[in-house]
N, CA, C and O atoms as a CHARMM CRD file, in Angstrom:
* protein
*
  356
    1    1 MET  N     41.00200 -48.90600  32.45800 PROA 1      0.00000
    2    1 MET  CA    41.59200 -49.77300  33.46800 PROA 1      0.00000
    3    1 MET  C     42.82500 -50.43600  32.85100 PROA 1      0.00000
    4    1 MET  O     42.78200 -50.92000  31.72000 PROA 1      0.00000
    5    2 SER  N     43.90800 -50.44900  33.59800 PROA 2      0.00000
    6    2 SER  CA    45.14800 -51.03900  33.06900 PROA 2      0.00000
    7    2 SER  C     45.15900 -52.55400  33.25500 PROA 2      0.00000
    8    2 SER  O     44.49000 -53.11200  34.12500 PROA 2      0.00000
    9    3 GLU  N     45.94900 -53.18600  32.39600 PROA 3      0.00000
   10    3 GLU  CA    46.11600 -54.64800  32.44900 PROA 3      0.00000
   11    3 GLU  C     46.92100 -55.01600  33.69600 PROA 3      0.00000
   12    3 GLU  O     47.90300 -54.33800  33.99700 PROA 3      0.00000
   13    4 PRO  N     46.54100 -56.06500  34.43400 PROA 4      0.00000
   14    4 PRO  CA    47.32900 -56.46100  35.60800 PROA 4      0.00000
   15    4 PRO  C     48.72100 -56.92900  35.19200 PROA 4      0.00000
   16    4 PRO  O     48.91300 -57.47100  34.10400 PROA 4      0.00000
   17    5 LEU  N     49.68200 -56.70800  36.08100 PROA 5      0.00000
   18    5 LEU  CA    51.05700 -57.14800  35.86100 PROA 5      0.00000
   19    5 LEU  C     51.11300 -58.66900  35.90200 PROA 5      0.00000
   20    5 LEU  O     50.55200 -59.29500  36.80100 PROA 5      0.00000
   21    6 ARG  N     51.78700 -59.25100  34.93400 PROA 6      0.00000
   22    6 ARG  CA    51.94300 -60.70500  34.88600 PROA 6      0.00000
   23    6 ARG  C     53.42700 -61.03600  34.80500 PROA 6      0.00000
   24    6 ARG  O     54.20300 -60.31800  34.17300 PROA 6      0.00000
   25    7 CYS  N     53.80900 -62.12500  35.44900 PROA 7      0.00000
   26    7 CYS  CA    55.19500 -62.58900  35.42400 PROA 7      0.00000
   27    7 CYS  C     55.21500 -64.07400  35.76200 PROA 7      0.00000
   28    7 CYS  O     54.22500 -64.62700  36.24000 PROA 7      0.00000
   29    8 ASP  N     56.36200 -64.71600  35.50500 PROA 8      0.00000
   30    8 ASP  CA    56.52500 -66.12500  35.87600 PROA 8      0.00000
   31    8 ASP  C     56.78100 -66.26600  37.36700 PROA 8      0.00000
   32    8 ASP  O     56.27800 -67.18300  38.01400 PROA 8      0.00000
   33    9 VAL  N     57.57700 -65.33700  37.90400 PROA 9      0.00000
   34    9 VAL  CA    57.98300 -65.40900  39.31300 PROA 9      0.00000
   35    9 VAL  C     57.90300 -64.01900  39.92000 PROA 9      0.00000
   36    9 VAL  O     58.41500 -63.05900  39.34400 PROA 9      0.00000
   37   10 LEU  N     57.26300 -63.90200  41.07900 PROA 10     0.00000
   38   10 LEU  CA    57.22400 -62.66700  41.84900 PROA 10     0.00000
   39   10 LEU  C     58.02200 -62.89500  43.12300 PROA 10     0.00000
   40   10 LEU  O     57.70400 -63.78800  43.90800 PROA 10     0.00000
   41   11 ILE  N     59.05000 -62.09500  43.32700 PROA 11     0.00000
   42   11 ILE  CA    59.86100 -62.20400  44.53800 PROA 11     0.00000
   43   11 ILE  C     59.55200 -60.98500  45.39500 PROA 11     0.00000
   44   11 ILE  O     59.73100 -59.84900  44.95700 PROA 11     0.00000
   45   12 VAL  N     59.08800 -61.22300  46.61600 PROA 12     0.00000
   46   12 VAL  CA    58.75900 -60.13900  47.53200 PROA 12     0.00000
   47   12 VAL  C     59.95800 -59.91600  48.44300 PROA 12     0.00000
   48   12 VAL  O     60.29700 -60.75800  49.27400 PROA 12     0.00000
   49   13 GLY  N     60.58200 -58.77300  48.26600 PROA 13     0.00000
   50   13 GLY  CA    61.78800 -58.41600  49.00500 PROA 13     0.00000
   51   13 GLY  C     62.93500 -58.25900  48.02400 PROA 13     0.00000
   52   13 GLY  O     63.13400 -59.10700  47.15300 PROA 13     0.00000
   53   14 GLY  N     63.68500 -57.18100  48.16200 PROA 14     0.00000
   54   14 GLY  CA    64.75800 -56.89500  47.21600 PROA 14     0.00000
   55   14 GLY  C     66.12800 -56.87400  47.84200 PROA 14     0.00000
   56   14 GLY  O     67.01600 -56.16400  47.36900 PROA 14     0.00000
   57   15 GLY  N     66.31900 -57.64700  48.90700 PROA 15     0.00000
   58   15 GLY  CA    67.63600 -57.71100  49.53800 PROA 15     0.00000
   59   15 GLY  C     68.61900 -58.52100  48.69900 PROA 15     0.00000
   60   15 GLY  O     68.27700 -58.98800  47.61300 PROA 15     0.00000
   61   16 PRO  N     69.83600 -58.68500  49.20500 PROA 16     0.00000
   62   16 PRO  CA    70.86000 -59.40600  48.44900 PROA 16     0.00000
   63   16 PRO  C     70.45100 -60.82900  48.04200 PROA 16     0.00000
   64   16 PRO  O     70.67400 -61.22400  46.89800 PROA 16     0.00000
   65   17 ALA  N     69.86300 -61.59400  48.95200 PROA 17     0.00000
   66   17 ALA  CA    69.46800 -62.97100  48.61100 PROA 17     0.00000
   67   17 ALA  C     68.32900 -62.96600  47.59700 PROA 17     0.00000
   68   17 ALA  O     68.32000 -63.76500  46.66000 PROA 17     0.00000
   69   18 ASP  N     67.36700 -62.06200  47.78800 PROA 18     0.00000
   70   18 ASP  CA    66.23600 -61.96900  46.85800 PROA 18     0.00000
   71   18 ASP  C     66.71900 -61.56300  45.47000 PROA 18     0.00000
   72   18 ASP  O     66.28700 -62.12500  44.46300 PROA 18     0.00000
   73   19 SER  N     67.62200 -60.57900  45.42600 PROA 19     0.00000
   74   19 SER  CA    68.15500 -60.10100  44.15200 PROA 19     0.00000
   75   19 SER  C     68.96300 -61.18200  43.44700 PROA 19     0.00000
   76   19 SER  O     68.87900 -61.33400  42.22800 PROA 19     0.00000
   77   20 ALA  N     69.74800 -61.93400  44.21900 PROA 20     0.00000
   78   20 ALA  CA    70.53100 -63.02600  43.62700 PROA 20     0.00000
   79   20 ALA  C     69.60800 -64.08900  43.04300 PROA 20     0.00000
   80   20 ALA  O     69.86500 -64.61100  41.95800 PROA 20     0.00000
   81   21 CYS  N     68.53900 -64.40700  43.75700 PROA 21     0.00000
   82   21 CYS  CA    67.56900 -65.39200  43.27600 PROA 21     0.00000
   83   21 CYS  C     66.91200 -64.88200  41.99000 PROA 21     0.00000
   84   21 CYS  O     66.76300 -65.63200  41.02500 PROA 21     0.00000
   85   22 ALA  N     66.52500 -63.61500  41.98300 PROA 22     0.00000
   86   22 ALA  CA    65.89700 -63.03100  40.79500 PROA 22     0.00000
   87   22 ALA  C     66.83500 -63.07600  39.60200 PROA 22     0.00000
   88   22 ALA  O     66.41100 -63.37200  38.48500 PROA 22     0.00000
   89   23 ARG  N     68.09700 -62.78600  39.83200 PROA 23     0.00000
   90   23 ARG  CA    69.06600 -62.79300  38.72800 PROA 23     0.00000
   91   23 ARG  C     69.22800 -64.19800  38.15200 PROA 23     0.00000
   92   23 ARG  O     69.24900 -64.37600  36.93400 PROA 23     0.00000
   93   24 GLN  N     69.34000 -65.18400  39.02400 PROA 24     0.00000
   94   24 GLN  CA    69.49800 -66.56100  38.56900 PROA 24     0.00000
   95   24 GLN  C     68.26600 -67.01600  37.77800 PROA 24     0.00000
   96   24 GLN  O     68.40200 -67.65100  36.73200 PROA 24     0.00000
   97   25 LEU  N     67.08100 -66.69800  38.26800 PROA 25     0.00000
   98   25 LEU  CA    65.85100 -67.07200  37.56700 PROA 25     0.00000
   99   25 LEU  C     65.74400 -66.35000  36.22600 PROA 25     0.00000
  100   25 LEU  O     65.34000 -66.94400  35.22600 PROA 25     0.00000
  101   26 SER  N     66.10600 -65.07600  36.20800 PROA 26     0.00000
  102   26 SER  CA    66.08100 -64.31000  34.96300 PROA 26     0.00000
  103   26 SER  C     67.05800 -64.88300  33.94700 PROA 26     0.00000
  104   26 SER  O     66.73300 -65.01300  32.76700 PROA 26     0.00000
  105   27 ASP  N     68.26700 -65.22600  34.41500 PROA 27     0.00000
  106   27 ASP  CA    69.26800 -65.83700  33.52800 PROA 27     0.00000
  107   27 ASP  C     68.78300 -67.17500  32.97400 PROA 27     0.00000
  108   27 ASP  O     69.19500 -67.59000  31.89100 PROA 27     0.00000
  109   28 ALA  N     67.89400 -67.85500  33.73100 PROA 28     0.00000
  110   28 ALA  CA    67.34700 -69.14600  33.28800 PROA 28     0.00000
  111   28 ALA  C     66.14200 -68.97000  32.35800 PROA 28     0.00000
  112   28 ALA  O     65.55000 -69.95200  31.91000 PROA 28     0.00000
  113   29 GLY  N     65.78400 -67.71100  32.07300 PROA 29     0.00000
  114   29 GLY  CA    64.71800 -67.45400  31.11800 PROA 29     0.00000
  115   29 GLY  C     63.36100 -67.12600  31.70300 PROA 29     0.00000
  116   29 GLY  O     62.39800 -66.96900  30.95200 PROA 29     0.00000
  117   30 PHE  N     63.25100 -67.01700  33.00700 PROA 30     0.00000
  118   30 PHE  CA    61.98000 -66.67700  33.62500 PROA 30     0.00000
  119   30 PHE  C     61.75600 -65.16600  33.59200 PROA 30     0.00000
  120   30 PHE  O     62.71000 -64.39100  33.65300 PROA 30     0.00000
  121   31 ASP  N     60.50000 -64.75300  33.49600 PROA 31     0.00000
  122   31 ASP  CA    60.12000 -63.34500  33.61100 PROA 31     0.00000
  123   31 ASP  C     59.92500 -63.08800  35.09700 PROA 31     0.00000
  124   31 ASP  O     58.97800 -63.59200  35.70100 PROA 31     0.00000
  125   32 VAL  N     60.83100 -62.29300  35.69400 PROA 32     0.00000
  126   32 VAL  CA    60.87700 -62.11800  37.14600 PROA 32     0.00000
  127   32 VAL  C     60.58100 -60.67000  37.51600 PROA 32     0.00000
  128   32 VAL  O     61.07800 -59.74200  36.87800 PROA 32     0.00000
  129   33 VAL  N     59.77100 -60.48600  38.54700 PROA 33     0.00000
  130   33 VAL  CA    59.50500 -59.17000  39.11500 PROA 33     0.00000
  131   33 VAL  C     59.90500 -59.21600  40.58400 PROA 33     0.00000
  132   33 VAL  O     59.52200 -60.13100  41.31400 PROA 33     0.00000
  133   34 VAL  N     60.68700 -58.21000  41.01400 PROA 34     0.00000
  134   34 VAL  CA    61.07200 -58.07400  42.42100 PROA 34     0.00000
  135   34 VAL  C     60.26900 -56.91700  42.99900 PROA 34     0.00000
  136   34 VAL  O     60.29000 -55.80900  42.46100 PROA 34     0.00000
  137   35 LEU  N     59.56900 -57.17300  44.08300 PROA 35     0.00000
  138   35 LEU  CA    58.72600 -56.17300  44.72900 PROA 35     0.00000
  139   35 LEU  C     59.27100 -55.89800  46.12200 PROA 35     0.00000
  140   35 LEU  O     59.40800 -56.81300  46.93400 PROA 35     0.00000
  141   36 ASP  N     59.58100 -54.63000  46.39800 PROA 36     0.00000
  142   36 ASP  CA    60.09300 -54.23900  47.71700 PROA 36     0.00000
  143   36 ASP  C     59.49200 -52.89200  48.07300 PROA 36     0.00000
  144   36 ASP  O     59.39100 -52.01600  47.21400 PROA 36     0.00000
  145   37 LYS  N     59.09400 -52.71100  49.31200 PROA 37     0.00000
  146   37 LYS  CA    58.47800 -51.44700  49.70700 PROA 37     0.00000
  147   37 LYS  C     59.50300 -50.32200  49.86100 PROA 37     0.00000
  148   37 LYS  O     59.13000 -49.14900  49.88000 PROA 37     0.00000
  149   38 LYS  N     60.76700 -50.65900  49.96700 PROA 38     0.00000
  150   38 LYS  CA    61.82200 -49.65500  50.11500 PROA 38     0.00000
  151   38 LYS  C     62.53400 -49.43600  48.79400 PROA 38     0.00000
  152   38 LYS  O     62.53500 -50.30400  47.92200 PROA 38     0.00000
  153   39 ILE  N     63.13600 -48.27300  48.65900 PROA 39     0.00000
  154   39 ILE  CA    63.95400 -47.96000  47.49300 PROA 39     0.00000
  155   39 ILE  C     65.40200 -48.25800  47.84200 PROA 39     0.00000
  156   39 ILE  O     65.88600 -47.82700  48.88900 PROA 39     0.00000
  157   40 CYS  N     66.10400 -48.99500  46.97400 PROA 40     0.00000
  158   40 CYS  CA    67.51600 -49.29400  47.20400 PROA 40     0.00000
  159   40 CYS  C     68.33800 -48.10300  46.77000 PROA 40     0.00000
  160   40 CYS  O     67.83000 -47.37000  45.92100 PROA 40     0.00000
  161   41 THR  N     69.43800 -47.83200  47.19700 PROA 41     0.00000
  162   41 THR  CA    70.17700 -48.38800  48.31000 PROA 41     0.00000
  163   41 THR  C     69.62100 -47.80600  49.61600 PROA 41     0.00000
  164   41 THR  O     69.30100 -46.61900  49.68100 PROA 41     0.00000
  165   42 ARG  N     69.51200 -48.61600  50.62000 PROA 42     0.00000
  166   42 ARG  CA    68.95000 -48.17900  51.89000 PROA 42     0.00000
  167   42 ARG  C     69.81000 -48.69900  53.03600 PROA 42     0.00000
  168   42 ARG  O     70.59700 -49.63000  52.86500 PROA 42     0.00000
  169   43 ASP  N     69.65000 -48.08300  54.20800 PROA 43     0.00000
  170   43 ASP  CA    70.36800 -48.56100  55.38900 PROA 43     0.00000
  171   43 ASP  C     69.76800 -49.89300  55.81600 PROA 43     0.00000
  172   43 ASP  O     68.55000 -50.06600  55.82700 PROA 43     0.00000
  173   44 LYS  N     70.63900 -50.82700  56.16700 PROA 44     0.00000
  174   44 LYS  CA    70.20000 -52.15100  56.59300 PROA 44     0.00000
  175   44 LYS  C     70.94100 -52.53500  57.87500 PROA 44     0.00000
  176   44 LYS  O     71.96800 -51.94600  58.21000 PROA 44     0.00000
  177   45 VAL  N     70.42400 -53.49500  58.56100 PROA 45     0.00000
  178   45 VAL  CA    71.05200 -53.97400  59.79500 PROA 45     0.00000
  179   45 VAL  C     72.50700 -54.37400  59.54200 PROA 45     0.00000
  180   45 VAL  O     73.37000 -54.17500  60.39700 PROA 45     0.00000
  181   46 CYS  N     72.77000 -54.93700  58.36500 PROA 46     0.00000
  182   46 CYS  CA    74.11800 -55.38800  58.04900 PROA 46     0.00000
  183   46 CYS  C     75.01200 -54.22900  57.60500 PROA 46     0.00000
  184   46 CYS  O     76.13100 -54.44800  57.14200 PROA 46     0.00000
  185   47 ALA  N     74.51500 -52.99000  57.74700 PROA 47     0.00000
  186   47 ALA  CA    75.24400 -51.77600  57.38400 PROA 47     0.00000
  187   47 ALA  C     75.52300 -51.71000  55.89000 PROA 47     0.00000
  188   47 ALA  O     76.42700 -50.99200  55.46300 PROA 47     0.00000
  189   48 GLY  N     74.76700 -52.44500  55.09600 PROA 48     0.00000
  190   48 GLY  CA    74.94700 -52.41300  53.65400 PROA 48     0.00000
  191   48 GLY  C     76.10200 -53.25700  53.17500 PROA 48     0.00000
  192   48 GLY  O     76.51500 -53.13200  52.02200 PROA 48     0.00000
  193   49 TRP  N     76.64000 -54.11800  54.02800 PROA 49     0.00000
  194   49 TRP  CA    77.80200 -54.92700  53.66400 PROA 49     0.00000
  195   49 TRP  C     77.42600 -55.89300  52.55900 PROA 49     0.00000
  196   49 TRP  O     76.42100 -56.60000  52.63900 PROA 49     0.00000
  197   50 ILE  N     78.24000 -55.90800  51.54500 PROA 50     0.00000
  198   50 ILE  CA    78.00500 -56.79500  50.40700 PROA 50     0.00000
  199   50 ILE  C     79.36900 -57.25900  49.90500 PROA 50     0.00000
  200   50 ILE  O     80.30600 -56.46400  49.84900 PROA 50     0.00000
  201   51 THR  N     79.49000 -58.50500  49.54800 PROA 51     0.00000
  202   51 THR  CA    80.78100 -59.05000  49.13400 PROA 51     0.00000
  203   51 THR  C     81.04700 -58.78300  47.65300 PROA 51     0.00000
  204   51 THR  O     80.11200 -58.59300  46.87600 PROA 51     0.00000
  205   52 PRO  N     82.31500 -58.77100  47.26900 PROA 52     0.00000
  206   52 PRO  CA    82.64100 -58.64300  45.84800 PROA 52     0.00000
  207   52 PRO  C     82.00600 -59.75200  45.00800 PROA 52     0.00000
  208   52 PRO  O     81.63100 -59.51400  43.86000 PROA 52     0.00000
  209   53 LEU  N     81.88100 -60.96200  45.56400 PROA 53     0.00000
  210   53 LEU  CA    81.25200 -62.06700  44.83200 PROA 53     0.00000
  211   53 LEU  C     79.79600 -61.74200  44.50400 PROA 53     0.00000
  212   53 LEU  O     79.33800 -62.02300  43.39700 PROA 53     0.00000
  213   54 VAL  N     79.06600 -61.15500  45.45100 PROA 54     0.00000
  214   54 VAL  CA    77.67000 -60.79200  45.20700 PROA 54     0.00000
  215   54 VAL  C     77.58400 -59.76700  44.08100 PROA 54     0.00000
  216   54 VAL  O     76.72500 -59.87400  43.20500 PROA 54     0.00000
  217   55 LEU  N     78.47500 -58.76900  44.10100 PROA 55     0.00000
  218   55 LEU  CA    78.48600 -57.77900  43.02800 PROA 55     0.00000
  219   55 LEU  C     78.74500 -58.45000  41.68400 PROA 55     0.00000
  220   55 LEU  O     78.11800 -58.10300  40.68300 PROA 55     0.00000
  221   56 ASP  N     79.66300 -59.40500  41.65800 PROA 56     0.00000
  222   56 ASP  CA    79.96900 -60.12400  40.41500 PROA 56     0.00000
  223   56 ASP  C     78.78300 -60.95300  39.93200 PROA 56     0.00000
  224   56 ASP  O     78.43100 -60.91600  38.75300 PROA 56     0.00000
  225   57 VAL  N     78.16900 -61.70000  40.84700 PROA 57     0.00000
  226   57 VAL  CA    77.04900 -62.57000  40.47200 PROA 57     0.00000
  227   57 VAL  C     75.87100 -61.74200  39.94300 PROA 57     0.00000
  228   57 VAL  O     75.20400 -62.13700  38.98700 PROA 57     0.00000
  229   58 LEU  N     75.62600 -60.59500  40.57400 PROA 58     0.00000
  230   58 LEU  CA    74.51400 -59.74600  40.15800 PROA 58     0.00000
  231   58 LEU  C     74.90800 -58.78700  39.04100 PROA 58     0.00000
  232   58 LEU  O     74.07700 -58.03200  38.53600 PROA 58     0.00000
  233   59 ASN  N     76.18700 -58.82300  38.65900 PROA 59     0.00000
  234   59 ASN  CA    76.69100 -57.95800  37.59300 PROA 59     0.00000
  235   59 ASN  C     76.41100 -56.48600  37.89100 PROA 59     0.00000
  236   59 ASN  O     75.92000 -55.74400  37.04000 PROA 59     0.00000
  237   60 ILE  N     76.73800 -56.07900  39.13500 PROA 60     0.00000
  238   60 ILE  CA    76.54600 -54.70200  39.58000 PROA 60     0.00000
  239   60 ILE  C     77.92300 -54.09300  39.80500 PROA 60     0.00000
  240   60 ILE  O     78.76600 -54.68200  40.48100 PROA 60     0.00000
  241   61 SER  N     78.14700 -52.91800  39.24100 PROA 61     0.00000
  242   61 SER  CA    79.43000 -52.25100  39.46400 PROA 61     0.00000
  243   61 SER  C     79.41300 -51.59900  40.84200 PROA 61     0.00000
  244   61 SER  O     78.36500 -51.13000  41.28600 PROA 61     0.00000
  245   62 PRO  N     80.57100 -51.56200  41.53400 PROA 62     0.00000
  246   62 PRO  CA    80.62300 -50.90700  42.84200 PROA 62     0.00000
  247   62 PRO  C     80.16200 -49.44900  42.78200 PROA 62     0.00000
  248   62 PRO  O     79.55100 -48.95600  43.73100 PROA 62     0.00000
  249   63 GLY  N     80.44700 -48.76000  41.68400 PROA 63     0.00000
  250   63 GLY  CA    80.02300 -47.37300  41.54900 PROA 63     0.00000
  251   63 GLY  C     78.51400 -47.21700  41.53600 PROA 63     0.00000
  252   63 GLY  O     77.97700 -46.28700  42.13700 PROA 63     0.00000
  253   64 VAL  N     77.82600 -48.12600  40.85000 PROA 64     0.00000
  254   64 VAL  CA    76.36200 -48.08200  40.79900 PROA 64     0.00000
  255   64 VAL  C     75.78500 -48.43900  42.16900 PROA 64     0.00000
  256   64 VAL  O     74.84200 -47.79700  42.63300 PROA 64     0.00000
  257   65 TYR  N     76.34700 -49.45800  42.81400 PROA 65     0.00000
  258   65 TYR  CA    75.83300 -49.89700  44.11900 PROA 65     0.00000
  259   65 TYR  C     75.95200 -48.79800  45.16500 PROA 65     0.00000
  260   65 TYR  O     75.08400 -48.65500  46.02600 PROA 65     0.00000
  261   66 SER  N     77.03100 -48.02000  45.08900 PROA 66     0.00000
  262   66 SER  CA    77.28800 -47.02100  46.12700 PROA 66     0.00000
  263   66 SER  C     76.56400 -45.70100  45.89000 PROA 66     0.00000
  264   66 SER  O     76.68000 -44.79900  46.71900 PROA 66     0.00000
  265   67 GLN  N     75.82500 -45.55000  44.79700 PROA 67     0.00000
  266   67 GLN  CA    75.10300 -44.30200  44.54800 PROA 67     0.00000
  267   67 GLN  C     74.12600 -44.03400  45.68400 PROA 67     0.00000
  268   67 GLN  O     73.27400 -44.86400  46.00000 PROA 67     0.00000
  269   68 GLY  N     74.26300 -42.88300  46.28000 PROA 68     0.00000
  270   68 GLY  CA    73.38500 -42.51100  47.38100 PROA 68     0.00000
  271   68 GLY  C     73.79300 -43.13000  48.70300 PROA 68     0.00000
  272   68 GLY  O     73.07500 -42.98500  49.69200 PROA 68     0.00000
  273   69 GLY  N     74.91200 -43.81000  48.74900 PROA 69     0.00000
  274   69 GLY  CA    75.38100 -44.43700  49.98300 PROA 69     0.00000
  275   69 GLY  C     76.88700 -44.43100  50.05500 PROA 69     0.00000
  276   69 GLY  O     77.55200 -43.71400  49.30700 PROA 69     0.00000
  277   70 VAL  N     77.41000 -45.20600  50.92900 PROA 70     0.00000
  278   70 VAL  CA    78.85400 -45.30200  51.12300 PROA 70     0.00000
  279   70 VAL  C     79.28700 -46.72300  50.81800 PROA 70     0.00000
  280   70 VAL  O     78.68800 -47.68000  51.30700 PROA 70     0.00000
  281   71 LEU  N     80.32200 -46.86100  50.01400 PROA 71     0.00000
  282   71 LEU  CA    80.90200 -48.17500  49.74100 PROA 71     0.00000
  283   71 LEU  C     82.30900 -48.14200  50.30200 PROA 71     0.00000
  284   71 LEU  O     83.17400 -47.43300  49.78700 PROA 71     0.00000
  285   72 GLN  N     82.53700 -48.89600  51.34300 PROA 72     0.00000
  286   72 GLN  CA    83.80900 -48.87100  52.05100 PROA 72     0.00000
  287   72 GLN  C     84.32500 -50.29100  52.20800 PROA 72     0.00000
  288   72 GLN  O     83.60700 -51.18700  52.65100 PROA 72     0.00000
  289   73 ALA  N     85.57800 -50.47500  51.83700 PROA 73     0.00000
  290   73 ALA  CA    86.18600 -51.80300  51.97900 PROA 73     0.00000
  291   73 ALA  C     86.29500 -52.18100  53.45300 PROA 73     0.00000
  292   73 ALA  O     86.60700 -51.34400  54.30000 PROA 73     0.00000
  293   74 ILE  N     86.03200 -53.45500  53.74300 PROA 74     0.00000
  294   74 ILE  CA    86.18900 -53.97000  55.10400 PROA 74     0.00000
  295   74 ILE  C     87.50500 -54.72900  55.14500 PROA 74     0.00000
  296   74 ILE  O     87.69800 -55.69900  54.41200 PROA 74     0.00000
  297   75 THR  N     88.39300 -54.28500  55.99300 PROA 75     0.00000
  298   75 THR  CA    89.70900 -54.91700  56.08300 PROA 75     0.00000
  299   75 THR  C     89.86900 -55.74800  57.35100 PROA 75     0.00000
  300   75 THR  O     90.89300 -56.40800  57.52700 PROA 75     0.00000
  301   76 GLY  N     88.90200 -55.72700  58.21100 PROA 76     0.00000
  302   76 GLY  CA    88.94800 -56.51900  59.43400 PROA 76     0.00000
  303   76 GLY  C     87.68500 -56.26100  60.23700 PROA 76     0.00000
  304   76 GLY  O     86.89000 -55.38800  59.89200 PROA 76     0.00000
  305   77 PHE  N     87.50500 -57.01100  61.29300 PROA 77     0.00000
  306   77 PHE  CA    86.35500 -56.78200  62.15300 PROA 77     0.00000
  307   77 PHE  C     86.68000 -57.27100  63.55200 PROA 77     0.00000
  308   77 PHE  O     87.65100 -57.99800  63.76400 PROA 77     0.00000
  309   78 ARG  N     85.86500 -56.86800  64.48800 PROA 78     0.00000
  310   78 ARG  CA    86.04700 -57.26000  65.88600 PROA 78     0.00000
  311   78 ARG  C     84.72900 -57.82100  66.38900 PROA 78     0.00000
  312   78 ARG  O     83.66100 -57.27200  66.11700 PROA 78     0.00000
  313   79 THR  N     84.81300 -58.90300  67.11400 PROA 79     0.00000
  314   79 THR  CA    83.63400 -59.49600  67.72500 PROA 79     0.00000
  315   79 THR  C     84.02500 -60.02400  69.10000 PROA 79     0.00000
  316   79 THR  O     85.21500 -60.14800  69.39300 PROA 79     0.00000
  317   80 GLY  N     83.09200 -60.32200  69.91000 PROA 80     0.00000
  318   80 GLY  CA    83.39700 -60.82700  71.23700 PROA 80     0.00000
  319   80 GLY  C     82.12000 -61.14100  71.99200 PROA 80     0.00000
  320   80 GLY  O     81.02000 -61.07600  71.44200 PROA 80     0.00000
  321   81 LEU  N     82.28500 -61.48200  73.25800 PROA 81     0.00000
  322   81 LEU  CA    81.15000 -61.77800  74.12900 PROA 81     0.00000
  323   81 LEU  C     80.98500 -60.64700  75.11000 PROA 81     0.00000
  324   81 LEU  O     81.96600 -60.03100  75.52800 PROA 81     0.00000
  325   82 ILE  N     79.74000 -60.36400  75.48700 PROA 82     0.00000
  326   82 ILE  CA    79.51900 -59.34500  76.49700 PROA 82     0.00000
  327   82 ILE  C     80.25200 -59.75300  77.76200 PROA 82     0.00000
  328   82 ILE  O     80.03000 -60.84000  78.29700 PROA 82     0.00000
  329   83 GLY  N     81.11500 -58.89000  78.23100 PROA 83     0.00000
  330   83 GLY  CA    81.91500 -59.18000  79.41000 PROA 83     0.00000
  331   83 GLY  C     83.17800 -59.96700  79.09000 PROA 83     0.00000
  332   83 GLY  O     84.01300 -60.16500  79.97300 PROA 83     0.00000
  333   84 GLY  N     83.33600 -60.42000  77.85400 PROA 84     0.00000
  334   84 GLY  CA    84.52400 -61.18400  77.43200 PROA 84     0.00000
  335   84 GLY  C     85.49500 -60.28900  76.68400 PROA 84     0.00000
  336   84 GLY  O     85.23900 -59.10000  76.49600 PROA 84     0.00000
  337   85 ARG  N     86.60000 -60.86100  76.26000 PROA 85     0.00000
  338   85 ARG  CA    87.56500 -60.06400  75.51900 PROA 85     0.00000
  339   85 ARG  C     87.23300 -60.08300  74.03100 PROA 85     0.00000
  340   85 ARG  O     86.73100 -61.08300  73.51800 PROA 85     0.00000
  341   86 PRO  N     87.51500 -58.96500  73.32600 PROA 86     0.00000
  342   86 PRO  CA    87.22000 -58.91500  71.89100 PROA 86     0.00000
  343   86 PRO  C     88.13800 -59.84700  71.09600 PROA 86     0.00000
  344   86 PRO  O     89.27500 -60.10300  71.49500 PROA 86     0.00000
  345   87 ILE  N     87.64500 -60.33600  70.00000 PROA 87     0.00000
  346   87 ILE  CA    88.41300 -61.17100  69.08300 PROA 87     0.00000
  347   87 ILE  C     88.56500 -60.36200  67.79800 PROA 87     0.00000
  348   87 ILE  O     87.56500 -59.98600  67.18600 PROA 87     0.00000
  349   88 THR  N     89.80100 -60.08800  67.38200 PROA 88     0.00000
  350   88 THR  CA    90.03400 -59.27300  66.18900 PROA 88     0.00000
  351   88 THR  C     90.66100 -60.13400  65.10000 PROA 88     0.00000
  352   88 THR  O     91.54800 -60.94300  65.37200 PROA 88     0.00000
  353   89 THR  N     90.19100 -59.95400  63.85700 PROA 89     0.00000
  354   89 THR  CA    90.80800 -60.64500  62.72900 PROA 89     0.00000
  355   89 THR  C     91.23400 -59.63200  61.69300 PROA 89     0.00000
  356   89 THR  O     91.78000 -60.00400  60.65400 PROA 89     0.00000
């Protein structure tokens, strides 16, 4: 029988916020385990959008993040109200 896994902090979910929290706790000296039922990189509601700041904070290179997916710069977006006019930035 194997020894049970032990850690200081268990984070359930491996999304951007969970990963950022895990990194900060790890940098502070905690033994952290991130548990997620999915394998990263995966399709997400946010279309996988991640900011350069998040990559910097998590110390992840864009090349590593984009493995198995698409990393595309966002240069603008459009939003609006149903039945209203679109707002472009």
